LOTISE-872125 format. One line per field, with one value per residue: residue number from 0; x, y, z of N, C-alpha, C in turn. Coordinates in Angstrom, 1 decimal. Layout:
k = c(NUM / ...)
nx = c(X / ...)
ny = c(Y / ...)
nz = c(Z / ...)
cax = c(X / ...)
cay = c(Y / ...)
caz = c(Z / ...)
cx = c(X / ...)
cy = c(Y / ...)
cz = c(Z / ...)
***
This chain:
k = c(0 / 1 / 2 / 3 / 4 / 5 / 6 / 7 / 8 / 9 / 10 / 11 / 12 / 13 / 14 / 15 / 16 / 17 / 18 / 19 / 20 / 21 / 22 / 23 / 24 / 25 / 26 / 27 / 28 / 29 / 30 / 31 / 32 / 33 / 34 / 35 / 36 / 37 / 38 / 39 / 40 / 41 / 42 / 43 / 44 / 45 / 46 / 47 / 48 / 49 / 50 / 51 / 52 / 53 / 54 / 55 / 56 / 57 / 58 / 59 / 60 / 61 / 62 / 63 / 64 / 65 / 66 / 67 / 68 / 69 / 70 / 71 / 72 / 73 / 74 / 75 / 76 / 77 / 78 / 79 / 80 / 81 / 82 / 83 / 84 / 85 / 86 / 87 / 88 / 89 / 90 / 91 / 92 / 93 / 94 / 95 / 96 / 97 / 98 / 99 / 100 / 101 / 102 / 103 / 104 / 105 / 106 / 107 / 108 / 109 / 110 / 111 / 112 / 113 / 114 / 115 / 116 / 117 / 118 / 119 / 120 / 121 / 122 / 123 / 124 / 125 / 126 / 127 / 128 / 129 / 130 / 131 / 132 / 133 / 134 / 135 / 136 / 137 / 138 / 139 / 140 / 141 / 142 / 143 / 144 / 145 / 146 / 147 / 148 / 149 / 150 / 151 / 152 / 153 / 154 / 155 / 156 / 157 / 158 / 159 / 160 / 161 / 162 / 163 / 164 / 165 / 166 / 167 / 168 / 169 / 170 / 171 / 172 / 173 / 174 / 175 / 176 / 177 / 178 / 179 / 180 / 181 / 182 / 183 / 184 / 185 / 186 / 187 / 188 / 189 / 190 / 191)
nx = c(-3.8 / -2.5 / 0.4 / -0.6 / -3.3 / -3.0 / -2.0 / -5.1 / -8.9 / -11.1 / -10.9 / -8.3 / -7.4 / -4.8 / -3.5 / -0.9 / 1.0 / 1.6 / 3.1 / 5.7 / 9.0 / 8.4 / 9.2 / 8.1 / 9.0 / 10.7 / 9.7 / 7.8 / 9.3 / 10.4 / 8.5 / 7.5 / 10.0 / 10.1 / 7.6 / 4.9 / 1.3 / 2.0 / 2.1 / 4.0 / 5.0 / 4.5 / 2.1 / 1.0 / 2.9 / 4.7 / 2.8 / 2.7 / 5.0 / 5.0 / 3.4 / 5.0 / 6.7 / 5.9 / 4.7 / 7.0 / 7.5 / 6.8 / 4.2 / 1.7 / -0.9 / -3.5 / -3.1 / -3.2 / -6.1 / -6.4 / -4.3 / -4.8 / -7.3 / -6.3 / -4.6 / -6.6 / -8.4 / -6.1 / -5.4 / -8.1 / -8.8 / -6.4 / -7.3 / -9.8 / -8.6 / -7.5 / -9.2 / -8.7 / -7.3 / -4.6 / -3.4 / -0.8 / -0.9 / 0.3 / -0.2 / -3.3 / -6.7 / -8.2 / -6.1 / -5.9 / -6.7 / -5.7 / -3.4 / -5.1 / -5.7 / -3.7 / -3.3 / -4.8 / -7.4 / -11.2 / -12.4 / -13.5 / -16.6 / -16.3 / -13.8 / -15.1 / -17.5 / -16.0 / -14.2 / -15.8 / -17.3 / -15.0 / -13.4 / -10.9 / -9.3 / -7.5 / -5.5 / -2.9 / -0.1 / 2.9 / 4.2 / 6.3 / 9.8 / 13.0 / 14.9 / 15.1 / 15.5 / 15.6 / 17.0 / 17.0 / 13.6 / 11.6 / 9.5 / 9.8 / 10.7 / 10.9 / 11.2 / 9.9 / 6.8 / 6.2 / 5.6 / 3.4 / 1.5 / 1.7 / -0.3 / -2.3 / -2.5 / -3.4 / -6.0 / -7.4 / -7.7 / -8.7 / -11.3 / -12.5 / -13.3 / -11.8 / -9.6 / -6.5 / -3.6 / -0.9 / 2.1 / 5.1 / 8.6 / 10.7 / 13.3 / 13.2 / 12.0 / 11.6 / 9.4 / 7.7 / 7.4 / 5.8 / 3.6 / 2.4 / 1.9 / -0.3 / -1.9 / -2.3 / -1.0 / 1.4 / 4.3 / 6.8 / 9.4 / 13.2 / 16.6 / 18.7)
ny = c(1.0 / 4.3 / 6.4 / 8.9 / 8.5 / 7.6 / 9.7 / 10.7 / 10.8 / 8.9 / 8.5 / 5.6 / 3.4 / 2.3 / -0.2 / -0.5 / -3.2 / -5.8 / -7.0 / -6.1 / -6.2 / -6.9 / -5.4 / -3.3 / -0.2 / -0.4 / -0.8 / 1.1 / 3.5 / 2.7 / 2.9 / 5.7 / 6.9 / 5.3 / 6.9 / 6.8 / 8.1 / 8.1 / 7.6 / 8.9 / 8.8 / 7.0 / 7.2 / 6.1 / 5.3 / 7.4 / 9.0 / 7.3 / 7.2 / 9.8 / 9.6 / 8.1 / 9.6 / 11.8 / 10.3 / 8.9 / 6.7 / 3.3 / 2.3 / 1.1 / -1.2 / 0.4 / 3.0 / 2.2 / 2.6 / 5.4 / 6.4 / 4.4 / 5.6 / 8.1 / 7.4 / 6.1 / 8.7 / 10.1 / 8.2 / 8.2 / 10.8 / 11.2 / 8.9 / 10.9 / 13.2 / 12.4 / 13.2 / 11.9 / 9.3 / 7.6 / 6.0 / 4.9 / 3.8 / 4.3 / 1.5 / 1.0 / 2.1 / -0.9 / -2.0 / -1.7 / -3.4 / -5.7 / -4.2 / -3.3 / -5.8 / -7.0 / -6.3 / -6.7 / -5.8 / -4.7 / -4.5 / -1.5 / 1.1 / 3.5 / 2.0 / 0.6 / 1.6 / 3.6 / 1.5 / 0.3 / 2.4 / 3.2 / 2.3 / 0.6 / 0.1 / -2.1 / -4.1 / -4.8 / -7.3 / -7.7 / -10.5 / -11.9 / -10.8 / -12.8 / -11.7 / -9.1 / -6.2 / -3.5 / -1.4 / 0.8 / 1.1 / 2.0 / 0.6 / -2.5 / -5.1 / -7.4 / -10.0 / -12.7 / -11.4 / -10.5 / -11.8 / -13.0 / -10.1 / -9.4 / -12.0 / -11.1 / -8.3 / -9.2 / -10.9 / -8.8 / -7.5 / -9.6 / -10.2 / -7.5 / -7.4 / -8.5 / -9.4 / -10.1 / -9.0 / -11.4 / -10.4 / -11.7 / -12.2 / -10.6 / -8.5 / -4.9 / -3.8 / -5.7 / -6.5 / -4.1 / -4.0 / -6.8 / -5.9 / -3.7 / -5.2 / -6.7 / -4.4 / -4.0 / -1.5 / 0.8 / -1.0 / 0.4 / 2.8 / 2.1 / 3.3 / 2.0)
nz = c(-23.9 / -24.6 / -23.5 / -23.1 / -22.1 / -19.8 / -18.4 / -18.6 / -19.0 / -17.2 / -13.5 / -12.4 / -10.3 / -8.6 / -6.3 / -4.9 / -2.3 / 0.5 / 3.2 / 5.4 / 4.4 / 1.4 / -0.2 / -1.6 / -1.1 / -3.1 / -5.9 / -5.7 / -6.2 / -8.9 / -10.4 / -10.3 / -11.6 / -13.6 / -14.5 / -14.1 / -12.5 / -9.1 / -5.2 / -3.8 / -1.2 / 1.9 / 4.0 / 6.1 / 7.3 / 7.7 / 9.7 / 11.7 / 12.2 / 13.6 / 15.8 / 17.3 / 17.7 / 19.4 / 21.7 / 22.5 / 22.3 / 20.5 / 19.4 / 21.1 / 21.5 / 22.9 / 21.6 / 18.7 / 18.1 / 17.4 / 16.3 / 13.4 / 12.3 / 11.9 / 9.8 / 7.9 / 7.7 / 6.1 / 3.9 / 2.6 / 1.9 / -0.1 / -1.8 / -3.2 / -3.8 / -5.8 / -9.2 / -12.3 / -14.8 / -14.3 / -11.3 / -9.2 / -5.5 / -2.8 / -0.5 / 0.6 / 1.5 / 3.0 / 3.7 / 6.5 / 7.6 / 8.3 / 9.5 / 12.1 / 12.9 / 13.2 / 15.6 / 17.7 / 17.3 / 16.2 / 13.3 / 12.8 / 12.6 / 10.3 / 9.0 / 7.7 / 6.6 / 4.6 / 3.4 / 1.9 / 0.4 / -1.3 / -3.9 / -5.3 / -8.7 / -8.8 / -6.4 / -6.2 / -4.8 / -3.8 / -3.0 / -0.6 / 0.1 / 0.4 / 2.5 / 4.8 / 4.6 / 5.6 / 7.6 / 9.0 / 9.6 / 11.7 / 12.7 / 12.9 / 15.4 / 15.3 / 13.7 / 12.8 / 12.9 / 10.6 / 8.5 / 9.4 / 9.4 / 7.4 / 5.4 / 7.1 / 6.2 / 3.5 / 3.8 / 4.4 / 2.3 / 0.5 / 2.7 / 1.9 / -0.7 / -2.5 / -5.5 / -4.9 / -6.9 / -7.2 / -7.2 / -8.2 / -6.3 / -7.5 / -9.1 / -8.9 / -11.6 / -13.1 / -11.7 / -12.3 / -14.7 / -14.7 / -13.5 / -15.2 / -17.3 / -16.5 / -16.0 / -18.6 / -19.3 / -21.0 / -21.2 / -19.1 / -20.4 / -20.7 / -19.9 / -20.6)
cax = c(-3.7 / -1.5 / 1.3 / -1.6 / -5.0 / -2.6 / -3.0 / -6.6 / -10.0 / -11.7 / -9.6 / -8.4 / -6.6 / -4.5 / -2.7 / 0.1 / 1.0 / 2.4 / 3.3 / 7.0 / 10.2 / 8.3 / 10.1 / 7.4 / 9.3 / 12.2 / 8.7 / 7.1 / 10.0 / 10.4 / 7.1 / 7.9 / 11.1 / 8.7 / 7.1 / 3.5 / 1.7 / 2.2 / 1.7 / 5.7 / 5.4 / 3.6 / 0.9 / 0.9 / 4.4 / 5.0 / 1.8 / 3.6 / 6.5 / 4.6 / 2.8 / 6.3 / 7.6 / 5.2 / 4.5 / 8.3 / 7.9 / 6.5 / 2.6 / 0.6 / -3.2 / -4.4 / -2.8 / -3.7 / -6.9 / -6.5 / -3.3 / -5.6 / -8.3 / -5.8 / -4.5 / -8.0 / -8.5 / -4.8 / -5.7 / -9.5 / -8.0 / -5.6 / -8.5 / -10.7 / -7.5 / -7.4 / -10.0 / -8.8 / -6.2 / -3.8 / -2.8 / -0.6 / -0.9 / 1.5 / -0.9 / -4.4 / -7.5 / -8.1 / -4.4 / -6.4 / -7.8 / -4.6 / -2.6 / -5.5 / -5.8 / -2.3 / -3.0 / -5.8 / -8.2 / -12.0 / -13.1 / -14.3 / -17.8 / -15.4 / -13.2 / -16.1 / -17.9 / -15.1 / -14.0 / -17.7 / -17.6 / -14.1 / -12.5 / -9.5 / -9.5 / -6.8 / -5.1 / -1.4 / 0.2 / 3.9 / 4.9 / 7.7 / 10.9 / 13.6 / 15.1 / 14.0 / 16.8 / 15.5 / 17.7 / 15.9 / 12.7 / 11.3 / 8.3 / 9.7 / 11.7 / 10.8 / 11.1 / 8.7 / 5.9 / 6.7 / 4.9 / 2.0 / 1.5 / 2.2 / -1.1 / -3.1 / -3.0 / -3.9 / -6.9 / -8.1 / -8.6 / -10.0 / -12.8 / -13.4 / -13.8 / -11.2 / -9.0 / -5.7 / -3.1 / 0.0 / 3.6 / 6.5 / 9.3 / 12.1 / 13.8 / 12.1 / 12.3 / 10.8 / 7.7 / 7.2 / 6.7 / 4.8 / 2.8 / 2.2 / 1.4 / -1.8 / -2.9 / -2.6 / -0.4 / 2.9 / 5.5 / 7.9 / 10.5 / 14.4 / 17.6 / 19.8)
cay = c(2.0 / 5.0 / 7.5 / 10.1 / 8.0 / 7.3 / 11.2 / 11.6 / 10.0 / 8.9 / 8.0 / 4.3 / 3.3 / 1.0 / -0.1 / -1.5 / -3.7 / -6.4 / -6.4 / -5.7 / -7.2 / -7.1 / -4.4 / -1.7 / 0.8 / -0.4 / -1.3 / 2.6 / 4.4 / 2.2 / 3.4 / 7.0 / 6.5 / 5.5 / 8.5 / 6.9 / 8.8 / 7.1 / 8.2 / 8.7 / 8.6 / 6.1 / 8.1 / 5.0 / 5.0 / 9.0 / 9.3 / 6.5 / 8.3 / 11.4 / 9.5 / 7.5 / 11.0 / 12.1 / 9.0 / 8.6 / 5.1 / 2.6 / 2.3 / -0.5 / -1.5 / 1.6 / 3.4 / 1.8 / 3.3 / 7.2 / 6.0 / 3.6 / 6.4 / 9.1 / 6.7 / 6.3 / 10.0 / 10.5 / 7.2 / 9.0 / 12.0 / 10.7 / 8.6 / 11.7 / 14.1 / 11.8 / 12.7 / 11.5 / 8.9 / 6.4 / 6.8 / 4.6 / 3.7 / 3.6 / 1.3 / 1.5 / 1.7 / -1.9 / -2.3 / -1.1 / -4.5 / -5.9 / -3.6 / -3.4 / -7.7 / -7.8 / -5.4 / -6.9 / -4.6 / -5.5 / -3.4 / -0.2 / 1.7 / 4.2 / 1.5 / -0.6 / 2.2 / 3.9 / 0.0 / 0.0 / 3.2 / 3.8 / 1.0 / 0.9 / -0.9 / -3.0 / -4.4 / -5.5 / -7.7 / -7.5 / -11.4 / -10.6 / -10.9 / -13.6 / -11.1 / -7.7 / -5.1 / -1.6 / -1.0 / 2.6 / 1.0 / 2.1 / -0.3 / -3.8 / -5.6 / -9.0 / -10.5 / -13.3 / -10.6 / -9.5 / -12.7 / -12.5 / -9.1 / -9.7 / -12.5 / -10.5 / -7.5 / -9.5 / -11.2 / -7.3 / -7.2 / -10.6 / -9.8 / -6.1 / -7.6 / -7.7 / -10.6 / -9.2 / -9.9 / -10.7 / -10.3 / -12.6 / -11.3 / -10.3 / -6.9 / -4.3 / -3.3 / -7.2 / -6.2 / -3.1 / -5.2 / -8.0 / -4.9 / -3.1 / -6.7 / -7.2 / -4.0 / -3.2 / -0.2 / 0.4 / -1.0 / 1.4 / 3.2 / 2.7 / 3.9 / 0.6)
caz = c(-23.3 / -24.2 / -22.2 / -22.7 / -21.9 / -18.8 / -17.6 / -19.5 / -18.6 / -15.4 / -12.7 / -12.2 / -9.0 / -7.9 / -4.5 / -4.1 / -0.9 / 0.7 / 4.6 / 5.7 / 3.5 / 0.6 / -1.4 / -1.7 / -1.2 / -4.2 / -6.9 / -5.6 / -6.8 / -9.8 / -10.6 / -10.0 / -12.0 / -14.9 / -14.9 / -13.5 / -11.7 / -8.2 / -4.5 / -3.4 / 0.9 / 2.9 / 4.6 / 7.6 / 8.3 / 8.3 / 10.5 / 12.9 / 13.1 / 14.5 / 16.9 / 18.1 / 18.8 / 20.4 / 22.7 / 23.0 / 22.3 / 19.7 / 19.3 / 21.9 / 21.5 / 23.6 / 20.8 / 17.6 / 17.0 / 17.0 / 14.7 / 12.5 / 12.4 / 11.0 / 8.5 / 7.4 / 7.4 / 5.0 / 2.3 / 2.3 / 1.0 / -1.1 / -2.9 / -3.1 / -4.8 / -7.9 / -10.3 / -13.7 / -15.3 / -13.8 / -10.2 / -7.7 / -4.3 / -1.9 / 0.6 / 0.6 / 2.9 / 3.2 / 4.5 / 7.5 / 8.4 / 8.3 / 10.6 / 13.5 / 13.0 / 14.0 / 17.0 / 17.5 / 17.4 / 15.4 / 12.4 / 13.3 / 11.4 / 9.3 / 7.8 / 6.7 / 4.9 / 3.6 / 2.4 / 0.8 / -0.7 / -1.8 / -4.0 / -6.0 / -9.7 / -9.0 / -5.7 / -6.3 / -3.7 / -3.5 / -2.7 / 0.5 / -0.4 / 1.0 / 3.4 / 6.0 / 5.0 / 5.7 / 9.1 / 9.4 / 9.5 / 13.3 / 13.5 / 12.9 / 15.9 / 15.6 / 12.0 / 12.3 / 13.3 / 8.9 / 7.4 / 10.5 / 8.9 / 5.3 / 5.5 / 7.6 / 5.2 / 2.6 / 4.2 / 4.6 / 1.4 / 0.4 / 3.6 / 1.5 / -1.6 / -3.9 / -6.0 / -5.4 / -8.4 / -6.4 / -8.3 / -7.5 / -5.6 / -8.2 / -8.9 / -9.0 / -12.4 / -13.8 / -10.9 / -12.4 / -16.7 / -14.0 / -13.0 / -16.3 / -17.9 / -16.2 / -16.1 / -19.2 / -19.1 / -21.4 / -20.5 / -19.5 / -21.5 / -19.6 / -20.0 / -19.6)
cx = c(-2.4 / -0.8 / 0.1 / -3.0 / -4.2 / -2.8 / -4.4 / -7.2 / -10.3 / -10.5 / -9.3 / -7.0 / -5.7 / -3.6 / -2.0 / 0.6 / 1.6 / 2.7 / 5.3 / 7.9 / 9.8 / 8.9 / 9.2 / 8.0 / 10.5 / 10.8 / 8.0 / 8.3 / 10.6 / 9.7 / 7.1 / 9.2 / 10.3 / 7.7 / 5.4 / 3.2 / 1.3 / 2.1 / 3.4 / 5.9 / 3.8 / 3.2 / 1.3 / 1.7 / 5.1 / 3.8 / 2.4 / 4.6 / 6.1 / 4.1 / 4.1 / 7.3 / 6.9 / 4.8 / 6.0 / 8.4 / 7.1 / 5.1 / 2.3 / -0.6 / -3.1 / -4.7 / -3.1 / -5.3 / -7.5 / -5.6 / -4.6 / -7.1 / -7.6 / -5.2 / -5.8 / -8.0 / -7.1 / -5.3 / -7.2 / -9.1 / -7.7 / -6.9 / -9.1 / -9.7 / -7.2 / -8.9 / -9.7 / -6.7 / -5.7 / -3.5 / -2.1 / -0.9 / -0.3 / 0.5 / -2.4 / -5.5 / -7.5 / -7.2 / -4.9 / -6.6 / -6.5 / -3.9 / -3.8 / -5.8 / -4.8 / -2.4 / -4.3 / -7.2 / -9.2 / -12.2 / -13.7 / -15.2 / -16.8 / -14.7 / -14.4 / -16.8 / -16.9 / -14.2 / -14.7 / -17.2 / -16.0 / -13.1 / -12.0 / -10.2 / -8.8 / -5.9 / -4.4 / -0.3 / 1.5 / 4.6 / 6.2 / 8.8 / 11.7 / 13.9 / 14.3 / 15.7 / 16.8 / 15.7 / 17.2 / 14.9 / 12.5 / 10.8 / 8.4 / 11.4 / 11.5 / 11.3 / 9.9 / 7.4 / 5.7 / 5.5 / 3.3 / 1.0 / 0.7 / 0.2 / -2.5 / -3.8 / -4.1 / -5.2 / -8.2 / -8.6 / -9.5 / -11.4 / -13.3 / -13.9 / -13.1 / -10.5 / -7.7 / -4.5 / -1.5 / 1.0 / 4.8 / 7.9 / 10.6 / 12.0 / 12.6 / 11.5 / 11.2 / 9.2 / 7.0 / 6.5 / 5.7 / 3.5 / 1.7 / 1.1 / -0.4 / -2.6 / -3.1 / -1.8 / 1.0 / 4.1 / 6.6 / 9.5 / 12.1 / 15.6 / 18.4 / 21.6)
cy = c(2.8 / 5.5 / 8.3 / 9.6 / 7.7 / 8.7 / 11.5 / 10.2 / 9.6 / 7.9 / 6.1 / 4.7 / 2.1 / 1.2 / -0.5 / -1.7 / -4.8 / -5.8 / -6.0 / -6.5 / -7.5 / -6.6 / -3.5 / -0.6 / 1.0 / -0.1 / 0.8 / 3.3 / 3.9 / 2.5 / 4.6 / 7.2 / 6.5 / 6.1 / 7.7 / 7.1 / 8.3 / 8.4 / 8.1 / 8.2 / 7.5 / 6.8 / 7.2 / 5.1 / 7.0 / 9.4 / 8.7 / 7.0 / 9.6 / 11.0 / 8.6 / 8.8 / 11.6 / 11.8 / 9.0 / 6.9 / 4.5 / 2.8 / 0.8 / 0.0 / -0.4 / 2.7 / 3.8 / 2.3 / 4.4 / 6.7 / 5.1 / 4.6 / 8.1 / 9.1 / 6.4 / 7.7 / 9.8 / 9.5 / 8.0 / 10.4 / 12.1 / 10.3 / 9.7 / 12.5 / 13.8 / 11.6 / 12.6 / 10.8 / 7.8 / 6.9 / 5.4 / 4.0 / 3.0 / 3.1 / 1.4 / 1.7 / 0.3 / -2.7 / -2.1 / -2.1 / -5.1 / -5.7 / -3.4 / -5.0 / -7.9 / -6.8 / -5.4 / -6.9 / -5.7 / -4.4 / -2.2 / 0.4 / 2.7 / 3.2 / 0.9 / 0.3 / 2.7 / 3.0 / -0.2 / 1.1 / 3.6 / 2.9 / 1.4 / -0.4 / -1.9 / -3.4 / -5.3 / -6.0 / -8.3 / -9.4 / -10.9 / -11.6 / -12.2 / -12.6 / -9.5 / -6.6 / -3.9 / -1.6 / 0.0 / 2.5 / 0.6 / 0.8 / -1.6 / -4.1 / -6.9 / -9.8 / -11.2 / -12.5 / -10.4 / -10.9 / -12.3 / -11.1 / -8.9 / -10.6 / -11.8 / -9.3 / -7.9 / -10.3 / -10.2 / -7.0 / -8.2 / -10.3 / -8.0 / -6.6 / -7.7 / -9.1 / -9.8 / -10.0 / -9.8 / -11.1 / -10.6 / -11.7 / -11.4 / -9.0 / -6.2 / -3.7 / -4.9 / -7.0 / -5.8 / -3.0 / -6.1 / -6.9 / -4.3 / -4.0 / -6.8 / -6.0 / -3.4 / -1.7 / -0.6 / 0.1 / 0.3 / 1.4 / 2.8 / 2.6 / 2.5 / 1.2)
cz = c(-23.6 / -23.1 / -21.8 / -22.0 / -20.3 / -17.5 / -18.0 / -18.5 / -17.4 / -14.6 / -12.0 / -11.5 / -8.5 / -6.8 / -5.0 / -2.3 / -0.6 / 2.2 / 4.2 / 4.9 / 1.8 / -1.0 / -2.3 / -1.7 / -2.9 / -5.4 / -6.9 / -6.8 / -8.8 / -10.9 / -11.2 / -11.3 / -13.9 / -15.5 / -14.9 / -12.9 / -9.9 / -6.3 / -4.0 / -1.6 / 0.7 / 3.9 / 6.1 / 7.9 / 9.0 / 9.4 / 11.7 / 13.5 / 13.6 / 15.7 / 18.1 / 18.3 / 20.0 / 21.6 / 23.5 / 22.7 / 21.0 / 20.1 / 20.4 / 21.7 / 21.9 / 22.5 / 19.2 / 17.1 / 16.6 / 16.0 / 13.1 / 11.8 / 11.4 / 9.7 / 7.8 / 6.2 / 5.6 / 4.2 / 1.8 / 0.9 / 0.0 / -2.2 / -3.6 / -4.0 / -6.0 / -8.6 / -11.9 / -13.7 / -14.3 / -12.0 / -9.7 / -6.6 / -3.2 / -0.5 / -0.2 / 1.9 / 3.2 / 4.1 / 6.4 / 8.8 / 9.1 / 9.9 / 12.0 / 13.7 / 14.0 / 15.3 / 17.6 / 18.5 / 16.3 / 14.1 / 12.7 / 12.0 / 10.2 / 8.6 / 6.7 / 6.1 / 4.2 / 2.6 / 1.6 / -0.4 / -1.4 / -2.7 / -4.9 / -7.7 / -9.4 / -7.8 / -6.6 / -5.3 / -4.1 / -2.7 / -1.6 / -0.1 / 0.6 / 2.7 / 4.0 / 5.5 / 5.3 / 7.5 / 10.1 / 10.0 / 11.1 / 13.4 / 13.5 / 13.9 / 16.3 / 14.0 / 12.0 / 12.8 / 11.1 / 8.5 / 8.0 / 9.9 / 7.7 / 5.0 / 6.1 / 6.3 / 4.0 / 2.3 / 4.3 / 3.4 / 0.4 / 1.5 / 2.8 / 0.2 / -2.9 / -4.0 / -6.6 / -6.5 / -7.5 / -7.2 / -7.8 / -6.8 / -6.8 / -7.9 / -9.8 / -10.8 / -13.4 / -12.8 / -11.5 / -14.4 / -15.6 / -14.1 / -14.5 / -17.2 / -17.5 / -16.0 / -17.6 / -19.8 / -20.4 / -21.1 / -20.7 / -20.1 / -20.0 / -20.5 / -19.3 / -20.4)
***
């Protein structure tokens, strides 16, 4: 695939996901810096922050289903808006399985339908890093939950019929090289 092919042809959709502390934000920044089409923001995080501001507290189990549906709508909208060439997504529809299970909720009909209807070409799971350093992240109060969420997200993709590609815990540039090699995309040019 050439650089021109990245922006033309039928849509090819690639999810970058993983639990908290996987280094997703740094990899997304590397993807964008390499000029690859990518969702710069994580819709779920922004929706979470809006819910927290409205509620005046963190989400609780009883708030989760409304939040999950709003995130699902955002992911479906993002999926449908992409009509040609390569696009990387900052999380994907099946992430909902993992997050809902973390909150003790079962999958719901709209999530099942969207997962079946809107399929990604590849799912790239970032292996967790050794440390969790985002002190600005408003979601996590307990580090021990990080690993559990990661496992639930991965299981959600397996349950949805995907065979994820696991991206080793390395620096963002090395991870992007690994991703491009696995997807047969041109290696990004770097100004060293």
